[in-house]
C-alpha positions as CSV (number, residue, x, y, z in Angstrom):
1,M,0.0,0.0,0.0
2,T,2.8,2.4,0.8
3,L,4.7,1.7,-2.4
4,R,1.4,2.3,-4.4
5,L,0.9,5.6,-2.7
6,L,4.5,6.6,-3.3
7,L,4.3,5.8,-7.0
8,L,1.0,7.7,-7.3
9,T,2.5,10.7,-5.5
10,F,5.5,10.5,-7.8
11,I,3.3,10.5,-10.9
12,L,1.2,13.4,-9.7
13,F,4.4,15.3,-8.8
14,C,5.9,14.8,-12.3
15,L,2.6,15.8,-13.9
16,E,2.2,18.9,-11.8
17,L,5.9,19.9,-12.3
18,G,5.6,19.3,-16.1
19,V,2.5,21.5,-16.4
20,F,4.2,24.2,-14.3
21,L,7.3,24.1,-16.5
22,V,5.3,24.2,-19.7
23,L,3.1,27.2,-18.7
24,L,5.4,29.4,-16.5
25,P,7.9,30.6,-19.1
26,W,5.1,32.1,-21.2
27,S,3.2,33.8,-18.4
28,A,3.5,37.4,-17.2
29,L,5.0,36.1,-13.9
30,W,8.1,35.1,-15.9
31,E,8.6,38.6,-17.3
32,R,8.2,40.3,-13.9
33,N,10.3,38.2,-11.4
34,Y,12.9,38.9,-8.8
35,F,15.9,38.1,-11.0
36,L,14.9,40.5,-13.7
37,F,14.6,43.4,-11.2
38,R,17.7,42.5,-9.2
39,Y,19.9,41.6,-12.2
40,P,18.7,43.5,-15.3
41,A,21.7,42.2,-17.3
42,L,19.9,38.7,-17.2
43,A,16.9,40.1,-19.1
44,P,18.0,39.3,-22.6
45,Y,18.7,35.7,-21.6
46,L,15.7,35.0,-19.4
47,L,13.3,36.6,-21.9
48,N,14.8,34.7,-24.9
49,N,12.2,32.5,-26.6
50,V,14.8,29.8,-27.0
51,L,15.3,29.5,-23.3
52,R,11.6,29.6,-22.7
53,G,11.1,26.8,-25.3
54,V,13.8,24.6,-23.7
55,I,12.2,25.0,-20.3
56,S,8.8,24.2,-21.8
57,G,10.3,21.2,-23.5
58,L,11.6,19.9,-20.2
59,G,8.1,20.2,-18.9
60,L,6.8,18.1,-21.8
61,V,9.4,15.5,-21.0
62,D,8.3,15.5,-17.4
63,I,4.6,15.1,-18.5
64,G,5.7,12.2,-20.7
65,L,7.5,10.6,-17.8
66,A,4.4,10.9,-15.7
67,C,2.3,9.3,-18.4
68,W,4.8,6.5,-18.9
69,Y,4.8,5.7,-15.2
70,A,1.0,5.8,-15.1
71,A,0.7,3.5,-18.2
72,H,3.1,1.0,-16.6
73,F,1.9,1.4,-13.0
74,G,1.5,-2.3,-12.3
75,A,4.9,-3.3,-13.8
76,V,6.8,-0.6,-12.0
77,L,5.0,-1.5,-8.7
78,A,6.0,-5.1,-9.1
79,Q,9.6,-4.1,-9.8
80,W,9.7,-1.9,-6.7
81,R,8.3,-4.8,-4.7
82,G,11.0,-7.1,-6.0
83,E,8.6,-9.5,-7.7
84,P,10.0,-11.3,-10.7
85,S,8.7,-10.1,-14.0
86,V,7.1,-12.7,-16.2
87,P,7.9,-12.1,-19.9
88,A,5.0,-12.7,-22.3
89,E,5.1,-16.2,-23.8
90,S,5.9,-16.5,-27.4
91,P,5.0,-19.5,-29.5
92,P,7.8,-22.0,-30.0
93,R,9.8,-21.7,-33.2
94,E,10.9,-24.5,-35.4
95,S,14.5,-24.3,-36.2
96,L,15.4,-24.3,-39.9
97,S,18.7,-25.5,-41.1
98,R,20.6,-23.7,-43.7
99,G,19.0,-23.8,-47.1
100,Q,15.5,-24.8,-45.9
101,T,12.6,-22.5,-46.5
102,A,9.5,-22.2,-44.4
């Protein structure tokens, strides 16, 4: 139960952080922050659209990570518990010797 709650908290944290990182660089809060007032020389860098895009891209990666963990919730939970993973069974193959065709 504790591991399940921990994994769910991690997924929600990644999702929330990702949304925050995607939206923040394009908001008015980004343009009026402490660092711009304290260090005006940073303005050309912090207001650069490339930097904003990189930070938003990092947010998208974080959202993707949260979605991946949510999609593989059971497998990740089993791995954290130390349970052996059972690979999907594939039908047996007949071996062909050189020169034979199927």
